[in-house]
C-alpha positions as CSV (number, residue, x, y, z in Angstrom):
1,X,-11.4,-151.0,103.9
2,X,-12.5,-147.6,105.2
3,X,-12.3,-147.6,108.9
4,X,-13.7,-144.9,111.2
5,X,-11.5,-142.7,113.3
6,X,-11.8,-143.7,116.9
7,X,-11.5,-141.6,120.0
8,X,-11.7,-142.6,123.6
9,X,-12.8,-140.7,126.7
10,X,-11.4,-142.6,129.6
11,X,-8.2,-144.7,129.8
12,X,-8.9,-147.2,132.5
13,X,-8.6,-150.9,132.0
14,X,-11.4,-151.2,129.4
15,X,-10.4,-148.1,127.5
16,X,-6.7,-149.1,127.4
17,X,-7.5,-152.7,126.3
18,X,-9.9,-151.6,123.5
19,X,-7.8,-148.7,122.3
20,X,-4.6,-150.8,122.1
21,X,-6.3,-153.8,120.6
22,X,-8.1,-151.7,117.9
23,X,-4.9,-149.9,117.0
24,X,-3.2,-153.2,116.6
25,X,-6.1,-154.3,114.4
26,X,-5.5,-151.4,112.0
27,X,-8.1,-148.9,113.3
28,X,-7.0,-145.2,113.5
29,X,-7.2,-144.4,117.2
30,X,-6.8,-140.7,116.8
31,X,-7.6,-139.1,120.2
32,X,-7.8,-139.8,123.9
33,X,-8.9,-137.9,126.9
34,X,-8.2,-139.2,130.4
35,X,-8.2,-137.5,133.8
36,X,-5.3,-139.8,134.7
37,X,-2.4,-138.4,132.8
38,X,-0.2,-141.4,133.3
39,X,-2.7,-143.7,131.6
40,X,-2.9,-141.4,128.7
41,X,0.9,-141.2,128.4
42,X,1.2,-145.0,128.5
43,X,-1.2,-145.3,125.6
44,X,0.4,-142.5,123.6
45,X,3.7,-144.3,123.7
46,X,2.3,-147.4,122.1
47,X,-0.3,-146.0,119.7
48,X,1.3,-144.0,116.8
49,X,-0.5,-140.8,116.0
50,X,-2.6,-140.7,119.1
51,X,-3.4,-137.2,120.2
52,X,-3.8,-136.7,124.0
53,X,-6.6,-134.2,124.3
54,X,-6.8,-131.5,127.0
55,X,-10.6,-131.9,127.2
56,X,-13.3,-134.4,126.2
57,X,-14.7,-132.2,123.5
58,X,-11.5,-132.3,121.5
59,X,-12.0,-136.1,121.2
60,X,-15.5,-135.6,119.8
61,X,-14.1,-133.0,117.3
62,X,-11.4,-135.3,116.1
63,X,-13.1,-138.8,115.9
64,X,-15.9,-140.4,114.0
65,X,-16.8,-142.8,116.8
66,X,-16.2,-141.7,120.4
67,X,-16.1,-144.5,122.9
68,X,-17.0,-143.5,126.4
69,X,-15.1,-145.9,128.6
70,X,-16.1,-144.1,131.9
71,X,-17.9,-145.6,134.9
72,X,-21.5,-146.5,134.2
73,X,-22.8,-143.8,136.5
74,X,-20.9,-141.1,134.6
75,X,-21.9,-142.0,131.1
76,X,-25.0,-139.8,131.0
77,X,-23.2,-136.8,132.6
78,X,-20.2,-137.0,130.3
79,X,-22.3,-137.5,127.1
80,X,-24.6,-134.6,128.1
81,X,-21.6,-132.2,128.6
82,X,-20.4,-132.5,125.0
83,X,-21.4,-131.0,121.7
84,X,-22.4,-133.6,119.3
85,X,-23.6,-133.4,115.7
86,X,-24.8,-135.5,112.8
87,X,-22.1,-137.7,111.4
88,X,-20.7,-138.4,114.9
89,X,-21.3,-141.6,116.9
90,X,-21.3,-141.9,120.7
91,X,-20.7,-145.4,122.1
92,X,-20.4,-146.7,125.7
93,X,-19.2,-150.1,126.9
94,X,-21.6,-150.7,129.9
95,X,-23.0,-154.2,130.1
96,X,-26.1,-153.1,132.0
97,X,-27.0,-149.8,130.4
98,X,-28.9,-149.4,127.1
99,X,-28.9,-146.3,124.8
100,X,-30.6,-144.0,127.3
101,X,-27.5,-142.5,128.8
102,X,-26.6,-141.2,125.4
103,X,-29.8,-139.4,124.8
104,X,-28.1,-136.0,124.7
105,X,-25.9,-137.2,121.8
106,X,-28.9,-138.7,120.0
107,X,-30.9,-135.5,120.3
108,X,-28.1,-133.6,118.7
109,X,-28.1,-135.9,115.7
110,X,-25.3,-138.3,116.5
111,X,-25.7,-142.1,116.2
112,X,-25.5,-143.9,119.5
113,X,-24.6,-147.4,120.4
114,X,-23.3,-149.9,123.0
115,X,-20.3,-152.2,122.6
116,X,-19.9,-154.5,125.6
117,X,-17.2,-157.2,125.6
118,X,-18.3,-160.1,127.7
119,X,-15.0,-160.5,129.5
120,X,-13.5,-159.9,132.9
121,X,-11.2,-156.9,132.9
122,X,-8.8,-157.2,135.7
123,X,-5.8,-155.7,134.0
124,X,-5.5,-154.1,130.5
125,X,-2.9,-156.6,129.2
126,X,-4.9,-159.6,130.5
127,X,-8.1,-158.2,129.0
128,X,-6.5,-157.7,125.6
129,X,-5.4,-161.3,125.6
130,X,-8.8,-162.5,126.7
131,X,-10.8,-160.5,124.1
132,X,-10.2,-162.9,121.3
133,X,-13.0,-165.4,121.2
134,X,-15.2,-163.3,123.6
135,X,-18.8,-162.4,122.8
136,X,-19.6,-158.7,122.3
137,X,-23.1,-157.5,123.0
138,X,-24.1,-154.7,120.5
139,X,-26.9,-152.3,120.3
140,X,-27.1,-149.3,118.0
141,X,-29.6,-146.6,116.9
142,X,-29.1,-147.3,113.2
143,X,-27.9,-150.0,110.9
144,X,-24.7,-148.2,109.8
145,X,-23.3,-147.9,113.4
146,X,-24.5,-151.5,114.1
147,X,-22.4,-152.7,111.2
148,X,-19.4,-150.7,112.3
149,X,-19.6,-152.0,115.9
150,X,-19.9,-155.6,114.6
151,X,-16.8,-155.0,112.5
152,X,-14.9,-153.6,115.5
153,X,-15.8,-156.7,117.6
154,X,-14.7,-159.0,114.8
155,X,-11.4,-157.1,114.4
156,X,-10.7,-157.9,118.1
157,X,-11.3,-161.6,117.4
158,X,-14.7,-161.4,119.1
159,X,-18.1,-162.8,118.3
160,X,-20.7,-160.0,118.1
161,X,-24.4,-160.5,118.8
162,X,-27.3,-158.1,119.0
163,X,-29.0,-157.4,122.3
164,X,-32.0,-155.2,122.8
165,X,-31.9,-152.7,125.6
166,X,-34.7,-154.1,127.6
167,X,-32.7,-157.4,128.1
168,X,-29.4,-155.7,129.1
169,X,-29.9,-156.0,132.9
170,X,-30.7,-159.7,132.8
171,X,-27.7,-160.2,130.4
172,X,-25.5,-158.4,132.9
173,X,-26.8,-160.4,135.8
174,X,-25.9,-163.6,134.0
175,X,-22.4,-162.3,133.4
176,X,-22.1,-161.4,137.1
177,X,-23.2,-164.9,138.2
178,X,-20.8,-166.6,135.9
179,X,-17.7,-164.4,136.4
180,X,-17.9,-162.3,139.6
181,X,-19.5,-165.0,141.8
182,X,-17.1,-167.6,140.6
183,X,-14.4,-165.5,142.3
184,X,-16.6,-165.4,145.4
185,X,-16.9,-169.2,145.4
186,X,-13.2,-169.7,145.0
187,X,-12.6,-167.3,147.9
188,X,-15.1,-169.3,150.1
189,X,-13.7,-172.6,149.1
190,X,-10.1,-171.5,149.7
191,X,-11.0,-170.2,153.1
192,X,-12.1,-173.7,154.2
193,X,-8.5,-174.9,154.0
194,X,-7.8,-172.9,157.2
195,X,-10.1,-175.3,159.0
196,X,-7.7,-178.3,158.4
197,X,-4.4,-176.6,159.2
198,X,-3.4,-175.0,155.9
199,X,-3.7,-171.5,154.6
200,X,-6.2,-169.8,152.4
201,X,-3.3,-169.3,149.9
202,X,-2.6,-173.0,150.0
203,X,-6.3,-173.6,149.2
204,X,-6.3,-171.2,146.3
205,X,-3.2,-172.6,144.6
206,X,-4.5,-176.2,145.0
207,X,-8.0,-175.4,143.8
208,X,-7.1,-173.2,140.8
209,X,-6.0,-176.2,138.6
210,X,-9.3,-177.9,139.5
211,X,-11.2,-174.8,138.3
212,X,-9.1,-174.7,135.1
213,X,-9.9,-178.3,134.5
214,X,-13.6,-177.7,135.0
215,X,-13.6,-174.9,132.5
216,X,-11.7,-177.0,130.0
217,X,-14.3,-179.8,130.5
218,X,-17.1,-177.2,129.9
219,X,-15.3,-176.1,126.7
220,X,-14.7,-179.7,125.5
221,X,-18.0,-181.4,126.3
222,X,-20.4,-178.6,127.4
223,X,-23.4,-178.8,129.6
224,X,-24.6,-181.1,131.2
225,X,-21.8,-183.5,130.4
226,X,-19.1,-181.5,132.2
227,X,-20.8,-181.9,135.6
228,X,-19.0,-184.2,138.0
229,X,-19.1,-184.8,141.7
230,X,-21.4,-186.3,144.3
231,X,-24.7,-184.8,143.0
232,X,-23.9,-185.9,139.4
233,X,-23.4,-189.4,140.8
234,X,-26.3,-189.4,143.2
235,X,-24.0,-189.9,146.1
236,X,-26.4,-188.9,148.9
237,X,-24.2,-190.0,151.7
238,X,-21.3,-187.8,150.6
239,X,-23.6,-184.8,150.3
240,X,-25.0,-185.5,153.8
241,X,-21.4,-185.7,155.2
242,X,-20.5,-182.4,153.5
243,X,-23.4,-180.7,155.1
244,X,-22.6,-182.0,158.5
245,X,-19.0,-180.9,158.2
246,X,-19.9,-177.4,157.0
247,X,-22.5,-177.1,159.7
248,X,-19.8,-177.6,162.3
249,X,-17.3,-175.0,161.0
250,X,-19.1,-172.7,158.5
251,X,-22.9,-172.9,158.8
252,X,-23.3,-169.8,156.6
253,X,-21.4,-171.7,153.9
254,X,-23.7,-174.7,154.4
255,X,-26.6,-172.5,153.2
256,X,-24.7,-171.6,150.1
257,X,-23.9,-175.3,149.5
258,X,-27.6,-176.2,149.8
259,X,-28.7,-173.5,147.4
260,X,-26.1,-174.4,144.8
261,X,-26.8,-178.1,145.3
262,X,-30.5,-177.7,144.6
263,X,-29.7,-175.9,141.4
264,X,-27.3,-178.7,140.4
265,X,-29.9,-181.5,140.6
266,X,-31.6,-180.6,137.3
267,X,-28.2,-180.6,135.6
268,X,-27.5,-184.1,137.0
269,X,-30.9,-185.3,135.8
270,X,-30.1,-183.9,132.3
271,X,-26.8,-185.7,132.3
272,X,-28.6,-188.9,132.9
273,X,-26.5,-190.3,135.8
274,X,-29.4,-190.0,138.3
275,X,-33.1,-190.7,138.1
276,X,-36.2,-189.0,139.6
277,X,-36.1,-191.1,142.8
278,X,-32.5,-190.1,143.6
279,X,-33.2,-186.5,142.6
280,X,-36.0,-186.4,145.2
281,X,-33.8,-187.9,147.9
282,X,-31.2,-185.2,147.2
283,X,-33.9,-182.5,147.3
284,X,-35.1,-183.6,150.6
285,X,-31.5,-183.5,152.0
286,X,-30.8,-180.1,150.5
287,X,-34.0,-178.6,151.8
288,X,-36.4,-178.5,148.9
289,X,-38.8,-181.3,148.0
290,X,-40.8,-181.3,144.8
């Protein structure tokens, strides 16, 4: 199969994970530019034939598809500083941006696109392991590039889907809620352990298996069946006691608990363990009555 030559501008966590993964999948990763020389050198050691470019333009000159793995706010500036031409493709990996930041490349005749892996990129090696099975949001200015980007996603073990630009911000907000704010919730929950004589680190190590079990339940039985706990059971007394305890030691967290609890009631109703009467009782307790 004829595979396009790939070049990367930026060798942070996302660029390193994608470049390494695609090289392993048989794509010719031919050029890389990075302001951080150490990152570039690390990739050069593991990708045979990779040219470390002295400037971003050299990557454009050598590659068929140039992937701009730079910060979101820098995409437009970087793309606008380069000389593009017909036959070239410019692609960025932002989850919240559409094709607009690549307007300069498009105006010069290049195809433009977006390839966003729906995954948390904490470290490059962890990201590469997590890419398999991940969804990839794809947008492209023409069908040929669309097909190439879908092929790239599949080569990484991903599941590509098409997403129009006007939906990108909402899509990215959903990802932020599911991933970033999960970290926030674990941080808040771990901190509560200090209130009963243990450490935040104790809380984190104890809660992490619970979180993993919840994720496994979600994967195994899906929504709403994976929901457990007092709201799923309609245990109003336990919810009341939770609120009282949080009100004593962490009133700001009690507000978070109430908001999340209200959003949990419809899931409990869908699961079928509680009825409308119990749902209304919980809503009154959590501060919102239908």
